[in-house]
N, C-alpha and C positions, 0 to 999 in steps of 0.2 A: 504494499501501500503506501501511497505517495507520500510525503511527509513534508513536501516544498510548501512554504507560506507564501502565497503571494497575494497577501495583504495591501501590501503597497500598491501592487500594481492596480490591482481591482477598483483601490480605493482613489486612484491618479483620476485626477479631472479631466485631465488630456485624452485619457479611455473612457471613463462613464459616463453614462448619457446622465441628466439631469432630467428632473419632469416626468419623468414616467407617473402614470398616473394610474392607482388601482382600484378598481370598483368591487367593492366587499356587499353584497347581499346576504341579510340576516332574513331567515325564515323564522318566524314566529306563530304556534298555531296560536288562532282568536279562540272566545268564549264561543263563537259558531262553529270550528271544527276547522276551517279553513284557513292556512296557510298566510299571513300575512308579511309583508317583506319590507325591509329595510335598508335601503344603499347608504354606505357611506363611502366618501373618497378619501385618497390616501396620495401623497406625491415623494417618491423616493428618485434615490438612484441607482446604478446598477448597469452593470456590463452586457449589454446586448449584443449577441453573433447568431448567426443564420443558424438554421438548424437543418432544414433540407430546401429552403428556397422557396419561389415562386413556380408552383405548377400549372398546368391549364387540362383538366378536363372536358375532353369533349363530350357533352350529354345531348341528346335529342332537342331540348328545349334551348338552347344554346351553349354558351361556356361558362363554367365553372374556376375560377382561381381558388387556389388552395397555398398555405402555407404557415412556416413554424418557425419561431424565433428561439434563440435560448437566454434567459436571464438570469446571471450571477449578481448577487445582491445578500446583503445584513438582514435586509427587509424580509417579514416572516409572509411567504405567499402561500396559500392553501387549493390545491384541488379540489377544494369544497369537502364537509361530513355533516353529520347530521343535522346542525342549525345554521351553517351556511351554505350556500351555493358555491361553485369555483368561482374566484378570482377574474375579475376580467381586468384584461389591462388593456390602456390607451398610450401606443407609442408612434412616435412620426406621423400620427392621423389616421390610424388602422386600430381595430380592437382584436385583442388576442382571448382566448380562453387558456387559465394554466390546467392543463391536462395533467401534468406531474411535476411532483417538487422533489428533488433527489437531497441528499446532507451532502455537502461538500467541505465537511469541517476538515476533511484532512488536507485542505490546499489555503485554510486560514480560518481562525477562529469565527463563527456563527455562520459562514457563508450558506446560501442554498445554490442551486441553479432549476429554474424553474423550465420545464417545456410548454411551451404558450401554442396554440393553434390559434390561426388566424380564424375569428367569428365570419361566418356567412349571413349574408341577410337574405331575406327572401324564404 
């Protein structure tokens, strides 16, 4: 297992993207048995890298662009649980859904790698 601490690199303002927005949605059951959603937004910094780039799937009704990014950060991102939906990320005008969060503490204390998939509209 790697023991290289890359904290200085991942926190370097020349490499890290500032102003990444996390939209976190909490789902609480109301008195009527229906879930009520409350969204909060948080701004954080992280290093964004490509995961698999943008891919175009041809469909009978047109084209569909798919893509994914990786975010390396100390901000606690979530792929969802019983009380929260998966975090949604806004970066460079596009919206992504956190699909997986991996513990990357072996590269520096407190870091995670989040795999985020492009949110498709419609």
